[in-house]
Short mmCIF file of the C-alpha atoms (twelve columns), coordinates in Angstrom:
data_MODEL
# 
_entry.id   MODEL 
# 
loop_
_atom_site.group_PDB 
_atom_site.id 
_atom_site.type_symbol 
_atom_site.label_atom_id 
_atom_site.label_alt_id 
_atom_site.label_comp_id 
_atom_site.label_asym_id 
_atom_site.label_seq_id 
_atom_site.Cartn_x 
_atom_site.Cartn_y 
_atom_site.Cartn_z 
_atom_site.pdbx_PDB_model_num 
ATOM 1  C CA . MET A 1  110.683 111.045 70.116  1 
ATOM 2  C CA . LYS A 2  110.790 107.095 70.197  1 
ATOM 3  C CA . THR A 3  112.133 107.360 73.693  1 
ATOM 4  C CA . VAL A 4  109.825 109.799 75.033  1 
ATOM 5  C CA . LEU A 5  106.862 107.791 73.766  1 
ATOM 6  C CA . LEU A 6  108.464 104.374 75.178  1 
ATOM 7  C CA . LEU A 7  108.734 106.387 78.590  1 
ATOM 8  C CA . LYS A 8  104.920 107.259 78.260  1 
ATOM 9  C CA . ASN A 9  103.841 103.937 77.763  1 
ATOM 10 C CA . ILE A 10 105.856 102.477 80.544  1 
ATOM 11 C CA . TYR A 11 104.445 105.287 82.892  1 
ATOM 12 C CA . LEU A 12 101.056 104.378 81.867  1 
ATOM 13 C CA . GLU A 13 101.310 100.795 82.176  1 
ATOM 14 C CA . GLY A 14 102.998 100.937 85.497  1 
ATOM 15 C CA . PHE A 15 100.305 103.087 86.990  1 
ATOM 16 C CA . LYS A 16 97.281  101.359 84.899  1 
ATOM 17 C CA . ASN A 17 95.739  99.590  87.979  1 
ATOM 18 C CA . ILE A 18 97.289  101.241 90.943  1 
ATOM 19 C CA . GLY A 19 93.942  103.216 91.188  1 
ATOM 20 C CA . ASN A 20 91.807  100.182 91.329  1 
ATOM 21 C CA . TYR A 21 94.177  98.617  93.742  1 
ATOM 22 C CA . ILE A 22 94.113  101.823 96.028  1 
ATOM 23 C CA . VAL A 23 90.148  102.223 95.965  1 
ATOM 24 C CA . ARG A 24 89.376  98.460  96.587  1 
ATOM 25 C CA . ASN A 25 91.657  98.408  99.725  1 
ATOM 26 C CA . TYR A 26 90.288  101.792 101.110 1 
ATOM 27 C CA . PHE A 27 86.563  100.570 100.494 1 
ATOM 28 C CA . ARG A 28 87.690  97.138  102.249 1 
ATOM 29 C CA . VAL A 29 89.051  98.873  105.175 1 
ATOM 30 C CA . PHE A 30 86.119  101.475 105.488 1 
ATOM 31 C CA . ALA A 31 83.607  98.530  105.385 1 
ATOM 32 C CA . TRP A 32 85.423  96.804  108.258 1 
ATOM 33 C CA . PHE A 33 85.759  100.023 110.273 1 
ATOM 34 C CA . THR A 34 81.812  100.663 109.534 1 
ATOM 35 C CA . LEU A 35 81.113  97.136  110.854 1 
ATOM 36 C CA . ILE A 36 83.241  97.565  114.114 1 
ATOM 37 C CA . MET A 37 81.387  101.077 114.494 1 
ATOM 38 C CA . PHE A 38 78.264  99.498  114.249 1 
ATOM 39 C CA . ALA A 39 78.957  96.637  116.651 1 
ATOM 40 C CA . VAL A 40 80.160  99.228  119.359 1 
ATOM 41 C CA . VAL A 41 76.874  101.507 118.968 1 
ATOM 42 C CA . THR A 42 74.752  98.269  119.277 1 
ATOM 43 C CA . TYR A 43 76.688  97.147  122.269 1 
ATOM 44 C CA . ALA A 44 76.130  100.469 123.871 1 
ATOM 45 C CA . PHE A 45 72.708  100.746 123.311 1 
ATOM 46 C CA . LEU A 46 71.944  97.073  124.580 1 
ATOM 47 C CA . PHE A 47 74.195  97.886  127.729 1 
ATOM 48 C CA . ARG A 48 71.874  100.987 128.292 1 
ATOM 49 C CA . VAL A 49 68.741  98.891  127.860 1 
ATOM 50 C CA . PHE A 50 69.700  96.143  130.186 1 
ATOM 51 C CA . THR A 51 70.949  98.222  132.916 1 
ATOM 52 C CA . GLY A 52 67.672  100.414 133.003 1 
ATOM 53 C CA . PHE A 53 68.785  103.728 131.280 1 
ATOM 54 C CA . ALA A 54 65.703  106.067 131.144 1 
ATOM 55 C CA . PHE A 55 65.326  107.367 127.515 1 
ATOM 56 C CA . ASP A 56 63.477  110.432 128.616 1 
# 
């Protein structure tokens, strides 16, 4: 029984912080992706404004 509890504790300690690491990196990548997409949209809009696109 001690062996099972020991393995359980090792498993819990090993994977305790992996969720925070994955979530933190996911949001970091998502934030950069969002910033890049916003820059692309802003560029496309300004390009259309300065080239005389009719927004009708």
